[in-house]
C-alpha positions in Angstrom: 129.0 117.3 89.2 125.9 115.4 89.8 126.4 111.7 91.3 124.8 110.2 88.4 127.2 111.8 86.2 130.4 110.8 88.1 128.9 107.4 88.2 128.5 107.1 84.5 132.1 108.3 84.3 133.6 105.9 86.4 131.9 102.8 84.6 132.8 104.2 81.3 136.2 104.8 81.8 137.2 102.3 84.5 135.3 99.2 84.2 138.3 97.0 83.0 140.6 98.1 85.4 138.5 98.0 88.1 137.7 94.2 86.9 141.7 93.7 87.0 141.6 95.2 90.5 138.8 93.1 92.1 140.6 90.0 90.5 144.0 90.8 92.1 145.1 87.8 93.8 148.7 89.0 94.8 150.4 92.5 96.1 151.8 92.9 93.0 148.5 92.5 90.8 146.8 94.6 93.1 149.7 97.5 92.6 149.4 97.2 88.8 145.7 97.3 89.0 145.8 100.5 91.2 148.1 102.2 88.7 146.1 101.5 85.6 142.5 102.6 87.8 144.2 106.1 88.6 145.8 106.2 85.0 142.4 106.2 84.0 140.6 108.8 85.8 143.7 110.8 86.4 146.4 110.6 83.4 150.0 111.2 83.7 149.6 111.3 88.0 152.8 109.9 89.6 151.1 107.0 92.0 152.7 105.4 95.4 151.6 102.6 97.4 152.7 101.6 100.9 151.3 98.4 102.6 151.7 96.5 105.9 151.8 99.2 108.3 152.5 97.1 111.4 155.7 96.3 113.4 156.1 93.0 112.8 155.5 93.1 109.0 157.5 93.9 106.2 157.0 97.3 104.8 156.4 97.4 101.3 156.6 100.7 99.4 156.0 100.8 95.4 156.0 103.9 92.8 155.0 104.0 89.6 158.1 105.9 88.6 161.8 105.7 90.1 162.2 107.4 93.3 164.5 107.5 96.3 164.4 105.5 98.6 164.4 106.7 102.2 163.2 107.4 105.4 160.0 109.3 106.1 159.5 112.0 108.7 155.4 111.4 108.9 155.4 113.3 112.3 153.5 116.2 110.8 150.8 113.8 109.0 150.4 111.8 112.1 149.7 114.9 114.2 147.1 115.7 111.7 145.0 112.6 111.8 145.3 112.4 115.8 143.9 116.1 115.4 141.0 115.1 112.4 139.8 111.8 113.2 136.8 112.2 110.5 139.1 113.0 108.0 141.3 110.0 108.0 140.7 108.3 104.5 141.5 111.7 102.5 144.6 113.9 103.2 145.9 116.5 100.9 149.1 118.0 101.0 147.4 121.5 101.9 145.4 119.6 104.7 148.7 118.9 106.4 150.6 122.0 105.0 148.5 125.4 105.0 151.3 127.3 103.9 153.1 126.5 100.9 156.5 127.5 102.2 156.1 124.4 104.8 155.4 122.1 102.2 158.4 123.0 100.5 160.4 122.9 103.6 159.2 119.2 104.4 160.6 116.0 104.3 158.0 114.4 102.0 158.5 117.3 99.4 162.2 117.2 99.4 162.5 113.5 98.9 159.4 112.3 96.8 157.8 115.5 95.0 160.8 117.8 94.5 162.7 115.2 92.3 159.7 114.2 90.5 158.7 117.7 89.8 155.5 117.4 91.4 153.7 120.1 93.3 150.5 118.8 94.3 149.8 115.3 96.5 146.8 113.6 98.0 146.6 110.6 99.9 144.0 107.8 100.6 144.4 106.4 103.9 143.0 102.8 104.5 142.2 101.3 107.8 141.5 98.6 110.2 139.9 100.3 113.0 142.9 102.0 114.4 145.6 100.2 112.5 146.6 101.9 109.3 146.8 99.1 106.6 147.7 101.3 103.2 148.2 104.5 101.3 147.5 105.2 98.0 149.9 108.6 97.2 148.6 110.4 94.0 151.1 113.3 92.9 150.4 115.6 89.9 152.7 118.3 88.2 152.2 122.2 88.5 151.0 122.0 84.8 148.5 119.4 85.3 147.1 121.4 88.4 145.9 120.7 91.6 143.1 118.2 92.1 139.7 119.7 90.8 136.5 119.1 92.7 135.6 116.5 90.2 138.9 114.7 90.4 138.5 114.4 94.4 135.0 113.2 93.6 135.9 110.6 91.5 138.8 109.6 93.8 135.9 109.3 96.6 134.0 106.9 94.5 136.6 105.1 94.0 138.1 104.9 97.6 135.1 101.5 98.4 136.5 99.9 95.3 140.3 100.2 96.4 138.9 99.1 100.0 137.3 96.3 99.0 140.0 94.6 96.6 142.6 95.5 99.8 140.3 93.5 102.4 140.1 90.7 99.9 143.9 90.7 99.3 144.5 90.6 102.8 142.1 87.4 103.3 143.9 85.7 100.7 147.7 86.6 101.9 146.0 85.1 105.4 145.1 81.9 103.9 148.1 81.2 102.1 150.2 81.8 105.7 147.3 79.5 107.7 148.0 76.9 104.6 151.9 76.9 104.6 152.0 76.6 108.5 149.7 73.5 108.3 151.4 71.9 105.7 154.5 72.6 107.6 152.8 71.1 110.9 151.5 68.5 109.1 154.8 67.5 107.6 156.5 66.8 111.1 153.9 64.8 112.3 155.2 61.1 112.9 151.6 59.5 112.0 150.3 59.4 108.5 148.1 62.3 107.7 145.9 62.8 104.6 143.5 65.6 103.5 141.1 64.7 101.0 138.4 67.3 99.1 134.9 67.2 99.8 135.0 64.8 96.7 137.8 62.3 98.4 140.5 63.7 96.0 143.9 63.7 97.6 144.7 67.2 98.6 148.0 66.5 100.7 149.7 64.0 102.4 153.1 63.9 104.6 156.0 61.9 104.3 154.5 59.3 106.9 151.6 58.7 104.8 153.2 58.2 101.4 155.5 55.6 103.4 153.0 54.1 104.3 150.6 53.6 101.4 153.7 52.6 99.7 154.2 49.8 101.9 150.8 49.2 102.1 150.2 48.4 98.2 153.8 47.1 97.4 155.6 46.8 101.0 156.2 43.9 103.0 154.6 40.5 102.9 152.3 40.2 105.7 148.8 38.8 106.2 146.4 41.6 104.3 142.6 41.1 103.1 142.8 40.8 99.3 139.4 43.1 99.2 141.0 45.8 101.6 143.7 45.6 99.4 141.9 46.1 96.3 139.9 49.1 97.6 143.1 50.7 98.9 145.0 50.6 95.6 141.9 51.5 93.8 141.5 54.5 96.0 145.5 55.5 95.6 145.6 55.0 92.1 142.3 56.9 91.6 143.2 60.0 93.7 146.8 60.1 92.0 145.3 59.9 88.4 142.7 62.7 89.1 145.1 65.0 91.1 147.5 64.8 88.3 144.6 65.9 85.5 144.1 68.9 88.2 147.5 69.7 88.6 147.9 68.7 92.2 151.3 68.1 94.0 151.3 65.1 96.1 154.4 66.4 98.1 152.2 69.4 99.0 149.3 71.6 98.2 147.8 71.9 94.8 149.5 74.1 92.5 147.5 77.6 92.4 145.1 78.1 89.6 
């Protein structure tokens, strides 16, 4: 199939699923979008997703149909990837198990393929340098047949789309983690601390800041400049009103959306 024909097929079949894929802002939304994209190009396939291949991160595994959980002996796959570094993105079952008898005896087949009556599998591997980030596994039945050259080419054309969405998702997760850590750090500061948007809207204030503002506006009876007090009250009331309209939370970061 010519490249132009492949691109036309992709644009007509997976346009909406790809938009949802790139708009995904969480792992769950990303997973739903991945299933819709695969279903659009390979209907009836069983899809699996693994994420966060890192010793200190939780391992996430999802399947489009209920499947038996269990440890997977990945030694053969790891051996294949070491021997074939240039083929690390796309791995078919026949790449790892050239003989059908070896596949039928494998841990992967017995735990994941056989219970779902699947005969063919392909994996899309996503890397950050030498670290494996995610795998998308696609399995098909004997009736559906093995992946044709056209279907394999479609998956190769989709690979950069999955990769871009995955990287964006990782950046969002990092931002959320950093924001949570910063909020926890600021909440423990004894000094009044506020964070403002570029337009001076209140984004976050810790407990000490809330107590200081309450004390400053309605608290102790000490000498204060009427002009300065007026500005403080005006700024505080304006920030509160504006943040409420925007759905912000004064006890933490703004609500999502």
